[in-house]
N, C-alpha and C positions, 0 to 999 in steps of 0.2 A: 504494500500500500504506500509506503514511504517513497519507494522508487518512482511510482507514478506521479507523486506530488512534486517531485523535484523539478521537472520541466516547467510546471505551472509557476512555481516560485521564481525560477530564473527569468521567465518571460515577464512576470509582474515587476521585478526589480529593474529589468532592462527598460520597460515602458516608463517607469517613474524617472529613470535617469535621462531618458530622451526628452521627457516633458520638461525637466529642469534645464536642459540645453537650449530649448526654444526661447526662454526668457533671456539667457545670456546672448543668444544669437541676435535677438531684437535690439538689445543694448549696443552690441557691436555694430549693427547696421546703422543705427542712429548716430553713433560716434563717427563712422566713416562718412555719412551724409553731411554732418556738420563740418568735418574737416575739409571736405571737398568744396563747400560753399565759402570758406574763408579765403581771402586773397593770399596769393603766394608771395613770399619774401624773396628778394633777389639774394643770391649767394654772396657771402663776404668776399671781398677781393683777396686774391692771393698775396702773400707778402713778397716784397721785392727780393729777388735772389741775390745772394752775396756774390760779389764779383770775385772770381778766382784769380789769384796771382801766383803763377808758378815760380818756385825758387830754383835757381840753378844748382845743380848737384856737381860738386867737385870730387871725383873719386879719389884723388890723391890726398885730400885733407879731411873730407867728411866721413863720418861713420856710416857703414853700410846700413841701410834701412831694414835689412833682414836679420841683423844680429842684435841680441839683447845688450842694453847698456852695461858697461863694466863699472865696478866701484871706482870712485874718483880718487886720484892720487894728488896730494898736495905737497908742496915743498915747504918745509918748516924753516922759517927765517928766524934764526936765533939773534937775539938782541946783542948789539955791541955794548949796551949799557949793562951794568951789574943788576942782578935780579932784585937787589934791595932798592935800587933807584926807581923802579916802576913795576907795575903789575905784570906778572908773567904766568903762563899756564905751567902745570907740572908736566914736563916733557919726559921725565924719567919713569913715570908709571907705565905699566903695560896698557896698551890700548884695548878698549872694549870692542866687541864684534861689530857694533853698529856705528863705530867711528869712521868707517870706510865709505859711508854713504852721506850724501848731502841731505839736509833736512827736507829739501824740495822733493827728493825721491822717496821719502818715507811717508807712511800714512798710519795714523792710529786707528785700529779696528775695534777696540773695546777695552773693557777692564774686567778684572775678576779678583776675588779674594781667595787666598789659600786657606788651609785648615787653621793656621795661626791668626787669621784675620788681616794679614798684610795685603795691601792693595797693589796689584800688578796691572800693567798695561800691555796690550798685544800690538806689536808693530809689524807692518807689512813692508817688505823691501821692494816689492813689485817684480822681483826676479823669479819667474816660474822655473821650477826644476832645480833651483839653487837649494843648498842645504841650509840656508839662512833666510828662506822666504818669509817665515814668521818668527818673531823673536819676542820673548817676554822681558819687560824691563820694570825696574822699581826705582824708588827714590835713591839717589846716590850713584846710579849707573851713568855712564857717559854715552853720548849720542851725537852724531853729526861730525862735520869736518873741522869745526872751530872749537874743539875741546868742550863741547856742551855738556853740562852736568844737569841731570834731572833733579829739580828741587821740590817738585810737588806733582802729584797725580790726582786728578779729579775724574769723575765719570765722563766728562766731555772734553778734557784737554790734558796735555802734559806740559808742565811749565819747566823751562830750560834756561840756564844761564850760560851764554856763550862768551868766549874770549874773542874779541874782534880786534885785529891789528890796527894800530893808529898810523902806521907807516914809518915810524921812527924806531921800530923794534919793541915798542911798548904795546900793551894791550889794555882794553877796557871791557868791563863786563856789560853784556847786553841781554836783558831778559827777552825771551821769545816763547812762543807756544806752538805745539803741534796739536791741532784740534782733531776731534773725532771725525773720521771720514764716513759720511753717510751716503749710500748709493742705493738705487732701486734694485740692483742685482749685485751679487758678490763678484768682485773682479777676480779673475783667476790669474 
């Protein structure tokens, strides 16, 4: 008896669903009619294209566009003045790993805390395939080409004090920041 009743129930439910669709269909037809009666807006004008200016490529002096940039080398100019006469960076300490990159080539990707609660920042060097593509740093580490010492880490930036040469062999401290790099997709 139950088997004979099943087709009747299925037909009843289908009929009710179709009856509900008619009301939605009428609303849709009314919306389309109203939309067609409204005047059309002209499309927005296209933005002016940027004029392309080709740069000449000198194969003898320019880097190949198909090779990754290499860490920058800087020549350390030692002062003829005594270190007690003016501010000097400590050139005798061993260099940290990220001191071979310019700050312009580095980007901050985020921060995290270790088990002891110490705040660390994650730095991306941009070199894919390199063994130092990502490096963690904390306060006291050195970074950049100008003897930059990390003085503070916040969730949005790394504060750095760099030694900038004044031209006479002396240096001055310049505060700078490496801000958190936010992008819509992760750079590889």
